[in-house]
PDB file of N, CA, C and O in Angstrom:
ATOM      1  N   MET A   1     131.631 113.911  99.798  1.00  0.00           N
ATOM      2  CA  MET A   1     131.394 112.759 100.722  1.00  0.00           C
ATOM      3  C   MET A   1     132.737 112.545 101.487  1.00  0.00           C
ATOM      4  O   MET A   1     133.825 112.446 100.920  1.00  0.00           O
ATOM      5  N   LYS A   2     132.550 112.485 102.792  1.00  0.00           N
ATOM      6  CA  LYS A   2     133.763 112.274 103.708  1.00  0.00           C
ATOM      7  C   LYS A   2     133.962 110.760 103.759  1.00  0.00           C
ATOM      8  O   LYS A   2     133.040 109.949 103.677  1.00  0.00           O
ATOM      9  N   ALA A   3     135.254 110.456 103.902  1.00  0.00           N
ATOM     10  CA  ALA A   3     135.609 108.999 103.918  1.00  0.00           C
ATOM     11  C   ALA A   3     135.149 108.435 105.245  1.00  0.00           C
ATOM     12  O   ALA A   3     135.073 109.110 106.272  1.00  0.00           O
ATOM     13  N   LEU A   4     134.841 107.126 105.149  1.00  0.00           N
ATOM     14  CA  LEU A   4     134.382 106.338 106.446  1.00  0.00           C
ATOM     15  C   LEU A   4     135.641 105.847 107.088  1.00  0.00           C
ATOM     16  O   LEU A   4     136.589 105.483 106.392  1.00  0.00           O
ATOM     17  N   SER A   5     135.680 105.826 108.413  1.00  0.00           N
ATOM     18  CA  SER A   5     136.747 105.166 109.120  1.00  0.00           C
ATOM     19  C   SER A   5     136.713 103.687 109.054  1.00  0.00           C
ATOM     20  O   SER A   5     135.704 103.116 108.640  1.00  0.00           O
ATOM     21  N   PHE A   6     137.777 103.029 109.445  1.00  0.00           N
ATOM     22  CA  PHE A   6     137.802 101.563 109.367  1.00  0.00           C
ATOM     23  C   PHE A   6     136.644 100.920 110.137  1.00  0.00           C
ATOM     24  O   PHE A   6     135.998  99.982 109.669  1.00  0.00           O
ATOM     25  N   ARG A   7     136.401 101.479 111.373  1.00  0.00           N
ATOM     26  CA  ARG A   7     135.276 100.934 112.213  1.00  0.00           C
ATOM     27  C   ARG A   7     133.952 101.250 111.557  1.00  0.00           C
ATOM     28  O   ARG A   7     133.072 100.390 111.581  1.00  0.00           O
ATOM     29  N   GLU A   8     133.743 102.396 110.982  1.00  0.00           N
ATOM     30  CA  GLU A   8     132.457 102.619 110.267  1.00  0.00           C
ATOM     31  C   GLU A   8     132.243 101.718 109.147  1.00  0.00           C
ATOM     32  O   GLU A   8     131.116 101.280 108.912  1.00  0.00           O
ATOM     33  N   ILE A   9     133.283 101.405 108.419  1.00  0.00           N
ATOM     34  CA  ILE A   9     133.152 100.340 107.357  1.00  0.00           C
ATOM     35  C   ILE A   9     132.845  99.025 107.878  1.00  0.00           C
ATOM     36  O   ILE A   9     132.127  98.263 107.231  1.00  0.00           O
ATOM     37  N   GLN A  10     133.370  98.677 109.083  1.00  0.00           N
ATOM     38  CA  GLN A  10     132.961  97.383 109.629  1.00  0.00           C
ATOM     39  C   GLN A  10     131.524  97.396 110.065  1.00  0.00           C
ATOM     40  O   GLN A  10     130.801  96.422 109.854  1.00  0.00           O
ATOM     41  N   VAL A  11     131.094  98.483 110.671  1.00  0.00           N
ATOM     42  CA  VAL A  11     129.661  98.639 111.064  1.00  0.00           C
ATOM     43  C   VAL A  11     128.669  98.457 109.846  1.00  0.00           C
ATOM     44  O   VAL A  11     127.710  97.686 109.863  1.00  0.00           O
ATOM     45  N   ILE A  12     129.020  99.256 108.806  1.00  0.00           N
ATOM     46  CA  ILE A  12     128.025  99.165 107.598  1.00  0.00           C
ATOM     47  C   ILE A  12     128.117  97.882 106.951  1.00  0.00           C
ATOM     48  O   ILE A  12     127.132  97.427 106.369  1.00  0.00           O
ATOM     49  N   SER A  13     129.345  97.179 107.004  1.00  0.00           N
ATOM     50  CA  SER A  13     129.387  95.832 106.382  1.00  0.00           C
ATOM     51  C   SER A  13     128.497  94.861 107.103  1.00  0.00           C
ATOM     52  O   SER A  13     127.764  94.092 106.481  1.00  0.00           O
ATOM     53  N   TYR A  14     128.563  94.896 108.473  1.00  0.00           N
ATOM     54  CA  TYR A  14     127.735  94.014 109.223  1.00  0.00           C
ATOM     55  C   TYR A  14     126.196  94.402 109.022  1.00  0.00           C
ATOM     56  O   TYR A  14     125.338  93.522 108.951  1.00  0.00           O
ATOM     57  N   THR A  15     125.913  95.663 108.942  1.00  0.00           N
ATOM     58  CA  THR A  15     124.569  96.126 108.648  1.00  0.00           C
ATOM     59  C   THR A  15     124.117  95.505 107.338  1.00  0.00           C
ATOM     60  O   THR A  15     123.002  94.986 107.268  1.00  0.00           O
ATOM     61  N   ALA A  16     124.942  95.538 106.297  1.00  0.00           N
ATOM     62  CA  ALA A  16     124.597  94.996 104.970  1.00  0.00           C
ATOM     63  C   ALA A  16     124.307  93.566 105.063  1.00  0.00           C
ATOM     64  O   ALA A  16     123.499  93.068 104.279  1.00  0.00           O
ATOM     65  N   LYS A  17     124.916  92.837 105.985  1.00  0.00           N
ATOM     66  CA  LYS A  17     124.686  91.367 106.204  1.00  0.00           C
ATOM     67  C   LYS A  17     123.421  91.101 107.054  1.00  0.00           C
ATOM     68  O   LYS A  17     123.056  89.943 107.261  1.00  0.00           O
ATOM     69  N   GLY A  18     122.748  92.174 107.550  1.00  0.00           N
ATOM     70  CA  GLY A  18     121.533  92.006 108.192  1.00  0.00           C
ATOM     71  C   GLY A  18     121.621  92.016 109.733  1.00  0.00           C
ATOM     72  O   GLY A  18     120.625  91.801 110.425  1.00  0.00           O
ATOM     73  N   LEU A  19     122.793  92.261 110.233  1.00  0.00           N
ATOM     74  CA  LEU A  19     122.959  92.277 111.688  1.00  0.00           C
ATOM     75  C   LEU A  19     122.252  93.530 112.365  1.00  0.00           C
ATOM     76  O   LEU A  19     122.218  94.606 111.769  1.00  0.00           O
ATOM     77  N   THR A  20     121.738  93.381 113.515  1.00  0.00           N
ATOM     78  CA  THR A  20     121.161  94.520 114.249  1.00  0.00           C
ATOM     79  C   THR A  20     122.269  95.239 114.996  1.00  0.00           C
ATOM     80  O   THR A  20     123.378  94.720 115.118  1.00  0.00           O
ATOM     81  N   ALA A  21     121.965  96.466 115.512  1.00  0.00           N
ATOM     82  CA  ALA A  21     123.021  97.198 116.234  1.00  0.00           C
ATOM     83  C   ALA A  21     123.462  96.372 117.476  1.00  0.00           C
ATOM     84  O   ALA A  21     124.648  96.393 117.805  1.00  0.00           O
ATOM     85  N   LYS A  22     122.618  95.698 118.128  1.00  0.00           N
ATOM     86  CA  LYS A  22     123.013  94.882 119.219  1.00  0.00           C
ATOM     87  C   LYS A  22     123.936  93.746 118.812  1.00  0.00           C
ATOM     88  O   LYS A  22     124.874  93.442 119.550  1.00  0.00           O
ATOM     89  N   GLU A  23     123.713  93.110 117.679  1.00  0.00           N
ATOM     90  CA  GLU A  23     124.545  91.963 117.240  1.00  0.00           C
ATOM     91  C   GLU A  23     125.870  92.592 116.789  1.00  0.00           C
ATOM     92  O   GLU A  23     126.933  92.011 117.009  1.00  0.00           O
ATOM     93  N   ILE A  24     125.815  93.751 116.173  1.00  0.00           N
ATOM     94  CA  ILE A  24     127.118  94.370 115.689  1.00  0.00           C
ATOM     95  C   ILE A  24     127.959  94.705 116.971  1.00  0.00           C
ATOM     96  O   ILE A  24     129.165  94.461 116.997  1.00  0.00           O
ATOM     97  N   ALA A  25     127.332  95.239 117.979  1.00  0.00           N
ATOM     98  CA  ALA A  25     128.029  95.612 119.211  1.00  0.00           C
ATOM     99  C   ALA A  25     128.669  94.407 119.785  1.00  0.00           C
ATOM    100  O   ALA A  25     129.825  94.479 120.202  1.00  0.00           O
ATOM    101  N   ARG A  26     127.965  93.257 119.837  1.00  0.00           N
ATOM    102  CA  ARG A  26     128.608  92.033 120.434  1.00  0.00           C
ATOM    103  C   ARG A  26     129.817  91.599 119.584  1.00  0.00           C
ATOM    104  O   ARG A  26     130.876  91.255 120.108  1.00  0.00           O
ATOM    105  N   ALA A  27     129.618  91.628 118.243  1.00  0.00           N
ATOM    106  CA  ALA A  27     130.540  91.135 117.293  1.00  0.00           C
ATOM    107  C   ALA A  27     131.900  91.961 117.442  1.00  0.00           C
ATOM    108  O   ALA A  27     132.996  91.409 117.348  1.00  0.00           O
ATOM    109  N   LEU A  28     131.745  93.314 117.677  1.00  0.00           N
ATOM    110  CA  LEU A  28     132.859  94.157 117.663  1.00  0.00           C
ATOM    111  C   LEU A  28     133.273  94.569 119.079  1.00  0.00           C
ATOM    112  O   LEU A  28     134.148  95.417 119.254  1.00  0.00           O
ATOM    113  N   ASN A  29     132.630  93.957 120.097  1.00  0.00           N
ATOM    114  CA  ASN A  29     132.969  94.225 121.476  1.00  0.00           C
ATOM    115  C   ASN A  29     132.789  95.701 121.841  1.00  0.00           C
ATOM    116  O   ASN A  29     133.658  96.305 122.470  1.00  0.00           O
ATOM    117  N   LEU A  30     131.657  96.270 121.439  1.00  0.00           N
ATOM    118  CA  LEU A  30     131.279  97.662 121.625  1.00  0.00           C
ATOM    119  C   LEU A  30     129.955  97.753 122.420  1.00  0.00           C
ATOM    120  O   LEU A  30     129.228  96.773 122.582  1.00  0.00           O
ATOM    121  N   GLU A  31     129.686  98.962 122.897  1.00  0.00           N
ATOM    122  CA  GLU A  31     128.431  99.220 123.534  1.00  0.00           C
ATOM    123  C   GLU A  31     127.435  99.427 122.372  1.00  0.00           C
ATOM    124  O   GLU A  31     127.783  99.881 121.282  1.00  0.00           O
ATOM    125  N   HIS A  32     126.153  99.057 122.682  1.00  0.00           N
ATOM    126  CA  HIS A  32     125.054  99.191 121.667  1.00  0.00           C
ATOM    127  C   HIS A  32     124.976 100.687 121.274  1.00  0.00           C
ATOM    128  O   HIS A  32     124.792 100.974 120.091  1.00  0.00           O
ATOM    129  N   ARG A  33     125.106 101.643 122.204  1.00  0.00           N
ATOM    130  CA  ARG A  33     124.923 103.072 121.860  1.00  0.00           C
ATOM    131  C   ARG A  33     126.177 103.510 120.988  1.00  0.00           C
ATOM    132  O   ARG A  33     126.019 104.393 120.145  1.00  0.00           O
ATOM    133  N   THR A  34     127.333 102.957 121.157  1.00  0.00           N
ATOM    134  CA  THR A  34     128.470 103.314 120.313  1.00  0.00           C
ATOM    135  C   THR A  34     128.170 102.956 118.867  1.00  0.00           C
ATOM    136  O   THR A  34     128.500 103.720 117.960  1.00  0.00           O
ATOM    137  N   VAL A  35     127.543 101.791 118.636  1.00  0.00           N
ATOM    138  CA  VAL A  35     127.190 101.418 117.268  1.00  0.00           C
ATOM    139  C   VAL A  35     126.136 102.342 116.712  1.00  0.00           C
ATOM    140  O   VAL A  35     126.157 102.648 115.520  1.00  0.00           O
ATOM    141  N   GLU A  36     125.245 102.781 117.511  1.00  0.00           N
ATOM    142  CA  GLU A  36     124.268 103.686 117.021  1.00  0.00           C
ATOM    143  C   GLU A  36     124.870 105.046 116.551  1.00  0.00           C
ATOM    144  O   GLU A  36     124.429 105.650 115.573  1.00  0.00           O
ATOM    145  N   VAL A  37     125.950 105.502 117.348  1.00  0.00           N
ATOM    146  CA  VAL A  37     126.632 106.657 117.016  1.00  0.00           C
ATOM    147  C   VAL A  37     127.335 106.472 115.652  1.00  0.00           C
ATOM    148  O   VAL A  37     127.275 107.357 114.800  1.00  0.00           O
ATOM    149  N   TYR A  38     128.004 105.310 115.452  1.00  0.00           N
ATOM    150  CA  TYR A  38     128.679 105.016 114.244  1.00  0.00           C
ATOM    151  C   TYR A  38     127.646 105.090 113.098  1.00  0.00           C
ATOM    152  O   TYR A  38     127.940 105.708 112.075  1.00  0.00           O
ATOM    153  N   VAL A  39     126.450 104.486 113.231  1.00  0.00           N
ATOM    154  CA  VAL A  39     125.442 104.480 112.225  1.00  0.00           C
ATOM    155  C   VAL A  39     125.071 105.935 111.859  1.00  0.00           C
ATOM    156  O   VAL A  39     125.002 106.316 110.691  1.00  0.00           O
ATOM    157  N   SER A  40     124.839 106.714 112.913  1.00  0.00           N
ATOM    158  CA  SER A  40     124.500 108.139 112.655  1.00  0.00           C
ATOM    159  C   SER A  40     125.554 108.825 111.843  1.00  0.00           C
ATOM    160  O   SER A  40     125.231 109.567 110.916  1.00  0.00           O
ATOM    161  N   ASN A  41     126.899 108.586 112.185  1.00  0.00           N
ATOM    162  CA  ASN A  41     127.982 109.261 111.535  1.00  0.00           C
ATOM    163  C   ASN A  41     128.030 108.815 110.054  1.00  0.00           C
ATOM    164  O   ASN A  41     128.241 109.617 109.144  1.00  0.00           O
ATOM    165  N   ILE A  42     127.817 107.454 109.854  1.00  0.00           N
ATOM    166  CA  ILE A  42     127.817 106.874 108.541  1.00  0.00           C
ATOM    167  C   ILE A  42     126.762 107.541 107.714  1.00  0.00           C
ATOM    168  O   ILE A  42     127.041 107.962 106.592  1.00  0.00           O
ATOM    169  N   ARG A  43     125.588 107.651 108.209  1.00  0.00           N
ATOM    170  CA  ARG A  43     124.497 108.328 107.417  1.00  0.00           C
ATOM    171  C   ARG A  43     124.813 109.762 107.035  1.00  0.00           C
ATOM    172  O   ARG A  43     124.502 110.222 105.936  1.00  0.00           O
ATOM    173  N   LYS A  44     125.476 110.495 108.030  1.00  0.00           N
ATOM    174  CA  LYS A  44     125.778 111.896 107.731  1.00  0.00           C
ATOM    175  C   LYS A  44     126.863 111.936 106.687  1.00  0.00           C
ATOM    176  O   LYS A  44     126.775 112.717 105.739  1.00  0.00           O
ATOM    177  N   LYS A  45     127.863 111.132 106.830  1.00  0.00           N
ATOM    178  CA  LYS A  45     129.040 111.155 105.880  1.00  0.00           C
ATOM    179  C   LYS A  45     128.614 110.808 104.488  1.00  0.00           C
ATOM    180  O   LYS A  45     129.156 111.341 103.520  1.00  0.00           O
ATOM    181  N   LEU A  46     127.631 109.905 104.361  1.00  0.00           N
ATOM    182  CA  LEU A  46     127.151 109.448 103.022  1.00  0.00           C
ATOM    183  C   LEU A  46     125.945 110.177 102.541  1.00  0.00           C
ATOM    184  O   LEU A  46     125.441 109.902 101.452  1.00  0.00           O
ATOM    185  N   SER A  47     125.455 111.126 103.347  1.00  0.00           N
ATOM    186  CA  SER A  47     124.241 111.979 103.064  1.00  0.00           C
ATOM    187  C   SER A  47     123.055 111.032 102.677  1.00  0.00           C
ATOM    188  O   SER A  47     122.348 111.203 101.684  1.00  0.00           O
ATOM    189  N   ALA A  48     122.917 109.984 103.605  1.00  0.00           N
ATOM    190  CA  ALA A  48     121.854 108.992 103.394  1.00  0.00           C
ATOM    191  C   ALA A  48     120.632 109.296 104.139  1.00  0.00           C
ATOM    192  O   ALA A  48     120.705 109.853 105.234  1.00  0.00           O
ATOM    193  N   LYS A  49     119.512 108.966 103.616  1.00  0.00           N
ATOM    194  CA  LYS A  49     118.191 109.229 104.284  1.00  0.00           C
ATOM    195  C   LYS A  49     117.986 108.268 105.518  1.00  0.00           C
ATOM    196  O   LYS A  49     117.405 108.654 106.532  1.00  0.00           O
ATOM    197  N   ASN A  50     118.482 107.031 105.381  1.00  0.00           N
ATOM    198  CA  ASN A  50     118.352 106.064 106.423  1.00  0.00           C
ATOM    199  C   ASN A  50     119.567 105.019 106.230  1.00  0.00           C
ATOM    200  O   ASN A  50     120.404 105.187 105.343  1.00  0.00           O
ATOM    201  N   ILE A  51     119.604 104.005 107.059  1.00  0.00           N
ATOM    202  CA  ILE A  51     120.706 103.041 107.042  1.00  0.00           C
ATOM    203  C   ILE A  51     120.686 102.221 105.772  1.00  0.00           C
ATOM    204  O   ILE A  51     121.739 101.906 105.217  1.00  0.00           O
ATOM    205  N   ALA A  52     119.422 101.849 105.278  1.00  0.00           N
ATOM    206  CA  ALA A  52     119.349 101.128 104.088  1.00  0.00           C
ATOM    207  C   ALA A  52     119.928 101.882 102.894  1.00  0.00           C
ATOM    208  O   ALA A  52     120.646 101.327 102.062  1.00  0.00           O
ATOM    209  N   HIS A  53     119.572 103.225 102.841  1.00  0.00           N
ATOM    210  CA  HIS A  53     120.199 104.027 101.814  1.00  0.00           C
ATOM    211  C   HIS A  53     121.710 104.168 101.944  1.00  0.00           C
ATOM    212  O   HIS A  53     122.421 104.246 100.942  1.00  0.00           O
ATOM    213  N   ALA A  54     122.184 104.198 103.147  1.00  0.00           N
ATOM    214  CA  ALA A  54     123.637 104.271 103.333  1.00  0.00           C
ATOM    215  C   ALA A  54     124.261 103.000 102.849  1.00  0.00           C
ATOM    216  O   ALA A  54     125.335 103.068 102.252  1.00  0.00           O
ATOM    217  N   VAL A  55     123.680 101.850 103.055  1.00  0.00           N
ATOM    218  CA  VAL A  55     124.230 100.581 102.542  1.00  0.00           C
ATOM    219  C   VAL A  55     124.257 100.627 101.035  1.00  0.00           C
ATOM    220  O   VAL A  55     125.253 100.252 100.417  1.00  0.00           O
ATOM    221  N   TYR A  56     123.167 101.085 100.432  1.00  0.00           N
ATOM    222  CA  TYR A  56     123.129 101.252  98.980  1.00  0.00           C
ATOM    223  C   TYR A  56     124.223 102.112  98.422  1.00  0.00           C
ATOM    224  O   TYR A  56     124.912 101.722  97.479  1.00  0.00           O
ATOM    225  N   ILE A  57     124.398 103.343  99.028  1.00  0.00           N
ATOM    226  CA  ILE A  57     125.402 104.186  98.645  1.00  0.00           C
ATOM    227  C   ILE A  57     126.857 103.550  98.772  1.00  0.00           C
ATOM    228  O   ILE A  57     127.713 103.659  97.894  1.00  0.00           O
ATOM    229  N   ALA A  58     127.015 102.920  99.888  1.00  0.00           N
ATOM    230  CA  ALA A  58     128.407 102.267 100.202  1.00  0.00           C
ATOM    231  C   ALA A  58     128.665 101.211  99.054  1.00  0.00           C
ATOM    232  O   ALA A  58     129.781 101.129  98.540  1.00  0.00           O
ATOM    233  N   ILE A  59     127.691 100.463  98.691  1.00  0.00           N
ATOM    234  CA  ILE A  59     127.880  99.456  97.654  1.00  0.00           C
ATOM    235  C   ILE A  59     128.139 100.157  96.286  1.00  0.00           C
ATOM    236  O   ILE A  59     128.974  99.696  95.507  1.00  0.00           O
ATOM    237  N   GLN A  60     127.426 101.259  96.005  1.00  0.00           N
ATOM    238  CA  GLN A  60     127.570 101.893  94.701  1.00  0.00           C
ATOM    239  C   GLN A  60     128.968 102.632  94.696  1.00  0.00           C
ATOM    240  O   GLN A  60     129.573 102.756  93.632  1.00  0.00           O
ATOM    241  N   LYS A  61     129.454 103.096  95.813  1.00  0.00           N
ATOM    242  CA  LYS A  61     130.737 103.752  95.842  1.00  0.00           C
ATOM    243  C   LYS A  61     131.957 102.785  96.109  1.00  0.00           C
ATOM    244  O   LYS A  61     133.085 103.228  96.327  1.00  0.00           O
ATOM    245  N   ASN A  62     131.658 101.424  96.077  1.00  0.00           N
ATOM    246  CA  ASN A  62     132.604 100.400  96.300  1.00  0.00           C
ATOM    247  C   ASN A  62     133.299 100.524  97.730  1.00  0.00           C
ATOM    248  O   ASN A  62     134.450 100.122  97.901  1.00  0.00           O
ATOM    249  N   ILE A  63     132.595 101.062  98.679  1.00  0.00           N
ATOM    250  CA  ILE A  63     133.095 101.185 100.018  1.00  0.00           C
ATOM    251  C   ILE A  63     133.036  99.807 100.651  1.00  0.00           C
ATOM    252  O   ILE A  63     133.930  99.413 101.399  1.00  0.00           O
ATOM    253  N   ILE A  64     131.952  99.065 100.336  1.00  0.00           N
ATOM    254  CA  ILE A  64     131.738  97.699 100.762  1.00  0.00           C
ATOM    255  C   ILE A  64     131.395  96.901  99.578  1.00  0.00           C
ATOM    256  O   ILE A  64     130.930  97.419  98.563  1.00  0.00           O
ATOM    257  N   ASN A  65     131.627  95.609  99.702  1.00  0.00           N
ATOM    258  CA  ASN A  65     131.282  94.640  98.589  1.00  0.00           C
ATOM    259  C   ASN A  65     129.808  94.304  98.582  1.00  0.00           C
ATOM    260  O   ASN A  65     129.228  94.009  99.627  1.00  0.00           O
ATOM    261  N   GLY A  66     129.188  94.350  97.384  1.00  0.00           N
ATOM    262  CA  GLY A  66     127.780  94.174  97.266  1.00  0.00           C
ATOM    263  C   GLY A  66     127.321  92.768  97.488  1.00  0.00           C
ATOM    264  O   GLY A  66     126.127  92.548  97.692  1.00  0.00           O
ATOM    265  N   SER A  67     128.265  91.741  97.457  1.00  0.00           N
ATOM    266  CA  SER A  67     127.832  90.375  97.619  1.00  0.00           C
ATOM    267  C   SER A  67     128.073  90.015  99.110  1.00  0.00           C
ATOM    268  O   SER A  67     129.198  89.951  99.606  1.00  0.00           O
ATOM    269  N   VAL A  68     126.980  89.800  99.742  1.00  0.00           N
ATOM    270  CA  VAL A  68     126.957  89.517 101.225  1.00  0.00           C
ATOM    271  C   VAL A  68     126.913  88.115 101.474  1.00  0.00           C
ATOM    272  O   VAL A  68     126.889  87.693 102.630  1.00  0.00           O
TER     273      VAL A  68
END
């Protein structure tokens, strides 16, 4: 498993809180497409089937806190 960057950790943390890609983009002052690229990279790095699986893996690996 490759390590996530600081920004990728921010994106998956917001995702775990239920924010959409558009909401995350606004919160981080990014383009919507940039957030989608981060999500794609997160899924690849964690070998996740989808973003929900990526959140699960991130919690299990203590990359993000499970209490949202």
